[in-house]
C-alpha positions in Angstrom: -26.4 34.4 -131.2 -23.2 34.5 -129.7 -20.4 32.7 -130.7 -18.2 30.4 -128.5 -14.5 31.5 -128.4 -13.0 29.3 -130.3 -15.0 29.6 -133.2 -14.0 32.6 -134.4 -11.1 31.4 -137.3 -14.2 29.2 -138.6 -16.7 31.7 -138.1 -14.9 34.3 -140.1 -13.9 32.1 -143.3 -17.9 31.4 -143.6 -18.5 35.2 -143.3 -16.3 36.1 -145.5 -17.7 33.7 -148.0 -21.1 35.0 -147.5 -19.8 38.8 -147.9 -18.5 37.5 -151.5 -21.6 36.1 -152.6 -19.7 33.1 -152.6 -21.5 30.5 -150.5 -22.5 26.6 -151.2 -25.7 25.5 -151.2 -24.6 22.7 -148.7 -22.5 23.0 -145.6 -21.4 20.1 -143.7 -19.9 20.6 -140.0 -18.2 17.7 -138.5 -16.6 17.2 -135.3 -16.5 15.9 -131.8 -20.0 16.2 -130.3 -20.3 18.7 -127.6 -18.3 21.3 -129.2 -20.6 23.7 -130.8 -21.0 22.5 -134.1 -25.3 23.2 -134.0 -25.1 26.6 -131.9 -22.5 27.7 -134.6 -25.1 26.7 -137.6 -27.7 28.7 -135.8 -25.9 31.5 -135.6 -24.8 31.1 -139.1 -28.6 30.5 -139.8 -29.6 33.9 -137.6 -27.1 35.8 -140.3 -28.2 34.8 -143.3 -32.0 35.4 -142.8 -31.1 38.9 -141.1 -33.0 41.6 -142.3 -29.8 44.7 -141.7 -27.1 42.1 -142.3 -29.3 41.8 -146.3 -29.1 45.4 -146.7 -25.4 46.0 -144.8 -23.6 43.3 -145.9 -20.2 44.5 -144.6 -21.5 43.4 -140.8 -20.0 40.2 -138.9 -22.9 39.0 -137.3 -26.6 39.6 -137.1 -28.2 42.5 -135.2 -30.8 40.7 -133.3 -33.1 43.4 -133.5 -35.2 43.1 -137.0 -37.9 41.0 -137.5 -36.2 38.5 -139.2 -33.8 38.1 -136.0 -37.0 38.2 -133.8 -38.8 35.5 -135.7 -35.5 33.3 -135.6 -35.4 33.6 -131.9 -39.1 33.1 -131.5 -38.3 29.7 -133.5 -41.3 31.1 -135.9 -39.1 31.8 -138.8 -41.4 30.7 -141.9 -37.8 30.6 -144.3 -35.9 28.5 -141.7 -36.4 24.6 -140.5 -34.6 22.3 -138.3 -34.4 18.7 -138.5 -33.9 16.6 -135.8 -35.1 12.9 -135.1 -38.6 12.4 -134.1 -38.9 11.6 -130.3 -38.1 8.6 -128.9 -36.3 8.0 -132.1 -32.6 8.1 -133.2 -33.4 7.9 -136.4 -34.3 10.7 -139.4 -36.5 8.7 -141.5 -37.3 9.9 -145.7 -40.7 11.0 -144.3 -38.7 14.2 -142.7 -36.8 14.5 -145.8 -39.6 15.0 -148.1 -40.5 17.3 -145.8 -37.7 19.6 -146.4 -38.0 18.9 -149.9 -41.1 20.5 -149.6 -40.3 23.7 -147.8 -37.5 24.5 -150.6 -39.6 24.1 -153.3 -42.2 27.1 -151.8 -41.3 30.4 -152.3 -39.6 32.5 -149.7 -42.3 34.0 -147.2 -39.8 36.9 -146.2 -38.2 37.5 -149.5 -34.8 36.0 -148.7 -32.7 33.2 -148.2 -34.6 29.8 -147.4 -32.1 27.8 -144.2 -32.1 24.1 -142.9 -30.5 22.7 -140.3 -30.4 19.0 -140.2 -28.7 16.9 -137.5 -27.1 14.6 -136.6 -26.8 13.9 -140.2 -25.6 10.5 -139.8 -29.2 9.4 -138.5 -30.4 9.4 -141.8 -31.4 6.2 -142.5 -31.0 4.8 -146.4 -34.1 5.8 -148.1 -33.5 9.0 -146.2 -30.4 9.9 -147.0 -30.9 8.9 -151.0 -33.9 11.7 -150.9 -31.4 14.0 -149.4 -28.7 13.0 -151.8 -31.4 14.4 -155.2 -31.8 17.3 -153.1 -28.5 18.0 -152.8 -27.9 17.4 -156.4 -30.3 19.6 -157.8 -30.6 22.6 -154.9 -33.2 25.2 -155.0 -31.6 28.8 -155.5 -31.4 30.8 -152.3 -31.2 27.9 -150.1 -28.6 26.9 -147.9 -28.9 23.5 -145.9 -26.1 23.1 -142.7 -25.4 19.3 -142.4 -24.1 18.8 -138.9 -22.4 15.5 -138.0 -20.5 14.4 -134.9 -19.6 11.4 -137.3 -19.4 12.2 -140.9 -17.9 9.0 -141.6 -21.1 7.1 -141.7 -22.6 9.7 -144.2 -22.9 8.8 -148.0 -19.7 9.5 -149.5 -21.8 11.3 -152.3 -23.6 13.4 -149.9 -20.1 14.8 -148.0 -19.0 15.4 -151.2 -21.6 17.9 -152.1 -21.3 19.9 -149.2 -18.5 22.1 -147.7 -16.6 20.4 -144.9 -16.1 22.7 -142.0 -14.0 20.9 -139.9 -14.3 21.9 -135.8 -11.7 21.0 -133.6 -11.8 20.7 -130.2 -10.5 24.0 -127.9 -7.4 24.2 -126.3 -7.7 22.6 -122.7 -7.1 26.3 -120.9 -9.8 28.1 -123.1 -12.1 24.8 -122.5 -11.2 25.4 -119.3 -11.9 29.2 -118.3 -15.2 28.7 -120.7 -16.2 26.0 -118.7 -15.6 27.4 -115.1 -17.5 30.5 -116.2 -20.3 28.8 -117.8 -21.3 26.6 -115.0 -21.3 29.3 -112.3 -23.4 31.6 -114.6 -26.3 28.8 -115.4 -25.9 26.9 -111.9 -24.0 29.2 -109.0 -21.8 26.0 -108.8 -18.3 26.8 -108.4 -15.7 23.8 -109.2 -12.0 23.3 -108.2 -9.7 23.3 -110.9 -9.3 20.0 -110.8 -13.2 18.7 -110.9 -13.0 21.1 -113.9 -10.3 19.1 -115.9 -11.8 15.5 -114.5 -15.2 16.8 -116.0 -13.4 17.9 -119.6 -11.7 14.6 -119.5 -14.6 12.5 -119.2 -16.3 14.9 -121.9 -13.3 14.3 -124.2 -12.1 18.1 -123.3 -15.5 19.4 -125.5 -16.9 22.0 -122.8 -20.7 22.0 -124.1 -21.1 18.1 -123.4 -18.5 18.9 -119.9 -21.2 21.3 -119.2 -24.0 19.3 -119.5 -22.1 16.3 -117.3 -22.1 19.0 -114.8 -25.5 19.7 -114.9 -25.7 15.4 -114.5 -23.9 15.1 -111.6 -21.5 12.7 -114.2 -18.2 12.3 -112.0 -20.3 11.0 -109.3 -22.4 8.8 -111.3 -18.2 7.7 -113.3 -17.3 6.9 -110.2 -20.0 5.4 -108.5 -19.6 3.0 -111.5 -15.7 2.6 -111.6 -16.7 1.5 -107.9 -19.2 -1.4 -109.1 -16.9 -2.6 -111.6 -14.2 -2.9 -108.9 -16.5 -5.0 -107.0 -17.7 -7.0 -110.4 -13.6 -7.8 -110.6 -13.5 -8.8 -107.3 -16.5 -11.3 -107.2 -18.7 -9.2 -105.3 -21.4 -8.3 -107.0 -23.4 -9.7 -110.0 -23.1 -8.7 -113.5 -26.7 -8.8 -113.4 -27.2 -6.4 -110.3 -24.9 -3.6 -111.7 -26.6 -4.1 -115.3 -29.9 -3.2 -113.9 -28.9 -0.3 -112.1 -27.1 1.1 -115.2 -30.3 0.7 -117.3 -31.9 4.2 -116.7 -31.4 7.4 -118.9 -27.8 7.8 -118.8 -27.1 4.1 -120.1 -26.1 5.2 -123.6 -23.5 7.6 -121.8 -22.9 4.8 -118.8 -21.5 3.0 -122.0 -19.7 5.1 -123.5 -17.9 5.9 -120.4 -16.9 2.2 -120.1 -15.6 2.6 -123.5 -13.4 5.6 -122.2 -12.1 3.6 -119.3 -10.9 0.5 -122.2 -9.4 3.2 -123.7 -7.4 4.6 -121.0 -6.3 1.0 -119.8 -4.9 0.9 -123.7 -3.4 3.8 -123.0 -1.9 2.9 -119.7 -1.0 -0.5 -120.8 0.8 1.6 -124.3 2.8 4.6 -122.4 2.9 3.5 -118.5 1.1 4.8 -115.5 2.6 8.5 -116.0 0.3 9.6 -118.2 -1.6 10.9 -115.8 -1.9 11.7 -112.2 -6.0 10.4 -111.4 -5.3 7.2 -113.3 -7.9 4.8 -111.5 -6.4 2.3 -109.6 -8.2 -0.6 -111.1 -7.5 0.4 -114.4 -3.5 0.8 -114.0 -4.0 -3.1 -112.4 -5.9 -4.2 -115.4 -3.3 -2.8 -117.6 -0.7 -4.9 -116.5 -2.8 -8.0 -115.8 -4.9 -8.3 -119.4 -3.4 -9.0 -122.9 -3.6 -6.5 -125.7 -6.0 -9.1 -127.1 -8.9 -9.4 -124.4 -8.7 -5.6 -124.4 -9.3 -5.2 -127.9 -11.5 -8.1 -127.9 -13.8 -6.3 -124.9 -13.4 -2.6 -126.9 -14.8 -4.3 -130.1 -17.9 -5.8 -128.0 -18.4 -2.5 -126.4 -18.6 -0.7 -129.8 -20.8 -3.0 -131.1 -23.2 -2.7 -128.5 -23.0 1.3 -128.7 -24.1 1.0 -132.4 -27.4 -1.3 -131.2 -28.1 1.2 -128.1 -27.7 4.1 -130.7 -30.0 2.2 -133.0 -33.6 2.4 -133.9 -34.5 -1.2 -133.0 -34.4 -0.6 -129.2 -32.2 -3.6 -128.0 -32.3 -5.5 -124.7 -29.7 -2.9 -122.6 -30.2 -5.1 -119.4 -28.5 -7.9 -121.5 -26.3 -5.9 -123.6 -24.3 -4.4 -120.1 -24.6 -8.5 -118.3 -22.8 -9.3 -121.9 -20.3 -6.8 -121.5 -19.6 -7.1 -117.5 -19.2 -10.8 -117.7 -16.5 -9.9 -120.5 -15.4 -7.3 -118.1 -15.0 -9.8 -115.3 -13.2 -12.2 -117.8 -10.2 -10.1 -117.6 -9.4 -11.4 -114.3 -8.9 -14.7 -115.9 -5.0 -15.9 -116.3 -3.6 -14.3 -119.8 
């Protein structure tokens, strides 16, 4: 598996440990969503299982040709297990961790290491987290567990303390911009202007893989359409319920995340002035001059609360959640 351009330093650090037989039994890969942590985890898993790497430890990457690499590529390697939430759920439950424990208790089918990736680690519920902790406290020899987390602060401190943490940084703008341009053209044949690529990266918080995904779903157009709808709401030209009805779709969680980014940008404009970006939306500039810090932080807090509910396991009423927030947005037009 090919590494992303900005991952070379982290890769060399981990591979050095593998070559010196000083690998930890558990890793925690942490960092912003959309910068390639899961891809890195899969590349490392392939490397650790590769037959030729285990014979010739000086190699820096998996060969891709041996039986083990081909089994991994076909997603049929018996000594590898990837743990993700069940379809339709955003939670990792205790039964899944029990399966993982059973996986590690059995001997290796191929005579080498046993490797598992668990992502996203913050999806563990309380019981699952405690069960995983037991596995981390009593590791099986020859086993490697890789936890991938976008929000490591949500993990139990005892889980974090039993893992070697590898922090993945957001790549520089130039590297992200170059990679994104090449990736979009390679996968879709599209050619974006430099300005559009910059807008995609901005919307994705400079996370290149997320920006590439945003290109696939026409996120720039959707975000601009949402800004227009919000402008209409603030002018009292449309109803919050009508906007909420359109926003409750397969992009609902992303839509809410984008509105949170709007609030962050308004606060930034309010703090640093309109000169921070040349493409600031006029509505945001206007709200930055009109709204009090209290109004904006109150809206920000409420939005984050709704976001956590949207990601939770209780299937919240997203229509009602959006309507409540939209009414609060409309309230920004009231006098301070």
